[in-house]
C-alpha positions as CSV (number, residue, x, y, z in Angstrom):
1,P,-8.9,-5.4,-6.9
2,S,-5.7,-6.3,-8.7
3,L,-3.9,-3.3,-7.2
4,L,-5.0,-4.2,-3.7
5,R,-3.8,-7.8,-4.3
6,A,-0.5,-6.5,-5.5
7,V,0.0,-4.3,-2.4
8,I,-1.0,-7.2,-0.1
9,A,1.3,-9.6,-1.9
10,V,4.3,-7.2,-1.5
11,E,3.4,-5.9,2.0
12,S,2.5,-9.1,3.8
13,G,2.7,-12.0,1.5
14,F,-1.0,-12.6,2.3
15,D,-0.1,-13.2,6.0
16,S,-2.9,-11.6,8.0
17,R,-0.9,-11.8,11.2
18,A,2.2,-10.0,9.8
19,V,3.7,-7.3,11.9
20,S,6.6,-5.2,10.7
21,P,9.5,-4.1,12.9
22,K,8.1,-0.6,12.6
23,G,4.6,-1.7,13.8
24,A,2.7,-2.0,10.6
25,M,0.0,-4.7,10.9
26,G,-2.0,-7.1,8.9
27,L,-2.5,-7.9,5.2
28,M,-1.9,-4.3,4.0
29,Q,0.6,-3.5,6.8
30,L,-1.2,-0.5,8.2
31,M,0.4,1.7,10.8
32,P,-1.8,2.0,13.9
33,Q,-2.7,5.7,13.2
34,T,-3.6,4.9,9.6
35,A,-5.7,2.0,10.6
36,K,-7.5,4.2,13.2
37,R,-7.9,7.0,10.6
38,Y,-9.6,4.7,8.2
39,G,-11.9,2.9,10.7
40,A,-10.1,-0.3,11.4
41,A,-10.7,-0.8,15.1
42,N,-8.9,-4.2,14.9
43,P,-6.2,-3.8,12.2
44,M,-5.4,-7.5,12.5
45,D,-8.9,-8.4,11.3
46,P,-8.4,-9.1,7.5
47,A,-11.7,-7.5,6.5
48,Q,-11.1,-4.4,8.5
49,N,-7.5,-4.2,7.4
50,V,-8.2,-4.5,3.7
51,N,-11.2,-2.1,3.9
52,A,-9.1,0.5,5.6
53,G,-6.1,-0.1,3.3
54,A,-8.3,0.2,0.2
55,K,-9.7,3.6,1.4
56,Y,-6.2,4.8,2.2
57,L,-4.9,3.8,-1.2
58,R,-7.9,5.4,-2.9
59,D,-7.2,8.6,-1.1
60,L,-3.5,8.5,-2.1
61,I,-4.3,7.8,-5.7
62,Q,-6.7,10.8,-5.7
63,R,-4.2,13.0,-3.8
64,Y,-1.4,12.3,-6.4
65,G,-3.6,12.8,-9.5
66,R,-3.9,9.0,-10.3
67,D,-0.1,8.7,-10.4
68,L,0.3,5.1,-9.1
69,E,4.0,5.5,-8.5
70,L,3.6,8.4,-6.2
71,A,0.6,6.9,-4.5
72,L,2.5,3.7,-3.8
73,A,5.6,5.7,-2.7
74,A,3.3,7.5,-0.2
75,Y,1.8,4.2,0.9
76,N,5.3,2.9,1.7
77,A,7.2,5.9,2.9
78,G,4.4,8.2,4.0
79,E,2.7,11.2,2.5
80,D,5.0,13.6,4.3
81,A,8.1,11.9,2.7
82,V,6.6,12.3,-0.8
83,E,5.8,15.9,-0.1
84,R,9.3,16.6,1.3
85,S,10.7,15.1,-1.8
86,G,8.9,17.6,-4.0
87,R,6.1,15.1,-4.9
88,R,8.7,12.6,-6.2
89,I,9.5,9.1,-5.0
90,P,11.6,9.6,-1.8
91,A,15.2,8.6,-2.0
92,F,14.8,5.6,0.3
93,K,16.1,2.3,-0.8
94,E,13.1,0.5,0.5
95,T,10.7,2.7,-1.4
96,A,12.8,2.6,-4.6
97,L,12.5,-1.2,-4.5
98,Y,8.9,-1.3,-3.3
99,V,7.2,0.8,-6.0
100,P,8.4,-1.2,-9.0
101,R,7.8,-4.4,-7.2
102,V,4.2,-3.6,-6.6
103,L,3.7,-2.4,-10.1
104,R,5.3,-5.6,-11.5
105,V,2.9,-7.7,-9.5
106,Y,0.0,-5.5,-10.5
107,K,0.9,-5.7,-14.2
108,S,1.1,-9.5,-13.9
109,L,-2.3,-9.7,-12.2
110,M,-3.9,-7.5,-14.8
111,E,-2.4,-9.6,-17.6
112,Q,-3.8,-12.7,-15.9
113,R,-7.3,-11.1,-15.8
114,Q,-7.1,-10.4,-19.5
115,V,-6.3,-14.1,-20.3
116,T,-9.2,-15.5,-18.3
């Protein structure tokens, strides 16, 4: 749950109506083909969006051997970009900023969970 919250915070700032210039939609900023692939008939519906995004993130975490940095890089830049980069974080400025930002939010959320 904390990782999903971190991705949502960074991707959309919890705005379920967010649409990126590249066409990513909703809380988890799913591209239309990813939303369809993971069963979100209406990617602007918060429940469908988060459910599809969670499944996608789960698959990426499994694909990259539980390496959160690579899974998040693939979430941001796409699986093909990570593969073309030799299973490393692609040399995209956006992705280079995105991965540590999500991990910082995730770490903060995890620390909050331990306090409560």
